[in-house]
DRENVEXDREN-994805 format. One record per residue (C-alpha): z negated, y negated, x negated; residue number from 1; residue in one letter. Coordinates in nm, 2 decimals. Example, Ala and Ser with C-alpha at 12.3 -4.5 7.8 and 13.67 -1.06 7.14 Angstrom:
residues 2
ATOM        Z        Y        X     n   res
ATOM    -0.78     0.45    -1.23     1     A
ATOM    -0.71     0.11    -1.37     2     S
***
This chain:
residues 57
ATOM        Z        Y        X     n   res
ATOM    -0.01     0.01    -0.01     1     M
ATOM     0.10    -0.33    -0.11     2     A
ATOM    -0.19    -0.58    -0.24     3     E
ATOM    -0.25    -0.90     0.03     4     I
ATOM    -0.23    -1.23    -0.13     5     I
ATOM    -0.30    -1.57     0.03     6     N
ATOM     0.05    -1.76    -0.03     7     L
ATOM    -0.09    -2.06    -0.03     8     N
ATOM    -0.30    -1.98    -0.35     9     K
ATOM    -0.01    -1.82    -0.49    10     A
ATOM     0.19    -2.14    -0.44    11     R
ATOM    -0.05    -2.36    -0.58    12     K
ATOM    -0.11    -2.12    -0.89    13     A
ATOM     0.25    -2.13    -0.95    14     K
ATOM     0.24    -2.50    -0.94    15     A
ATOM    -0.03    -2.54    -1.20    16     R
ATOM     0.12    -2.28    -1.43    17     A
ATOM     0.44    -2.49    -1.43    18     D
ATOM     0.30    -2.84    -1.46    19     K
ATOM     0.25    -2.81    -1.86    20     P
ATOM     0.62    -2.72    -1.88    21     I
ATOM     0.74    -3.01    -1.64    22     R
ATOM     0.52    -3.23    -1.85    23     A
ATOM     0.68    -3.09    -2.19    24     Q
ATOM     1.01    -3.17    -2.05    25     E
ATOM     0.94    -3.53    -1.94    26     N
ATOM     0.76    -3.60    -2.29    27     R
ATOM     1.09    -3.49    -2.44    28     A
ATOM     1.30    -3.68    -2.18    29     R
ATOM     1.09    -4.01    -2.17    30     F
ATOM     0.95    -4.01    -2.54    31     G
ATOM     0.76    -4.30    -2.61    32     R
ATOM     0.41    -4.45    -2.51    33     T
ATOM     0.34    -4.79    -2.39    34     R
ATOM     0.21    -4.90    -2.73    35     S
ATOM     0.50    -4.75    -2.93    36     E
ATOM     0.75    -4.96    -2.69    37     K
ATOM     0.54    -5.27    -2.74    38     A
ATOM     0.50    -5.23    -3.12    39     A
ATOM     0.91    -5.20    -3.13    40     E
ATOM     0.97    -5.49    -2.92    41     A
ATOM     0.71    -5.70    -3.14    42     A
ATOM     0.88    -5.55    -3.44    43     E
ATOM     1.24    -5.68    -3.30    44     R
ATOM     1.09    -6.02    -3.20    45     A
ATOM     0.96    -6.07    -3.57    46     R
ATOM     1.32    -5.98    -3.71    47     I
ATOM     1.50    -6.22    -3.47    48     A
ATOM     1.25    -6.51    -3.53    49     R
ATOM     1.28    -6.43    -3.92    50     T
ATOM     1.64    -6.44    -3.86    51     L
ATOM     1.66    -6.76    -3.67    52     D
ATOM     1.41    -6.93    -3.92    53     D
ATOM     1.64    -6.85    -4.21    54     S
ATOM     1.98    -6.99    -4.03    55     K
ATOM     2.11    -7.32    -4.17    56     R
ATOM     2.20    -7.64    -3.96    57     D
***
């Protein structure tokens, strides 16, 4: 005889098991943290400011 399972619990257990996999895919897809984005924007602004300051009129 087959084992009786609660389908709601099975569905939730599968979702919990799939969550780390989806998280890994999203980390690969969207990649950077907010602080990394802010640091890169600040670096771009610094480079642009340096370039503008060194231009001759």
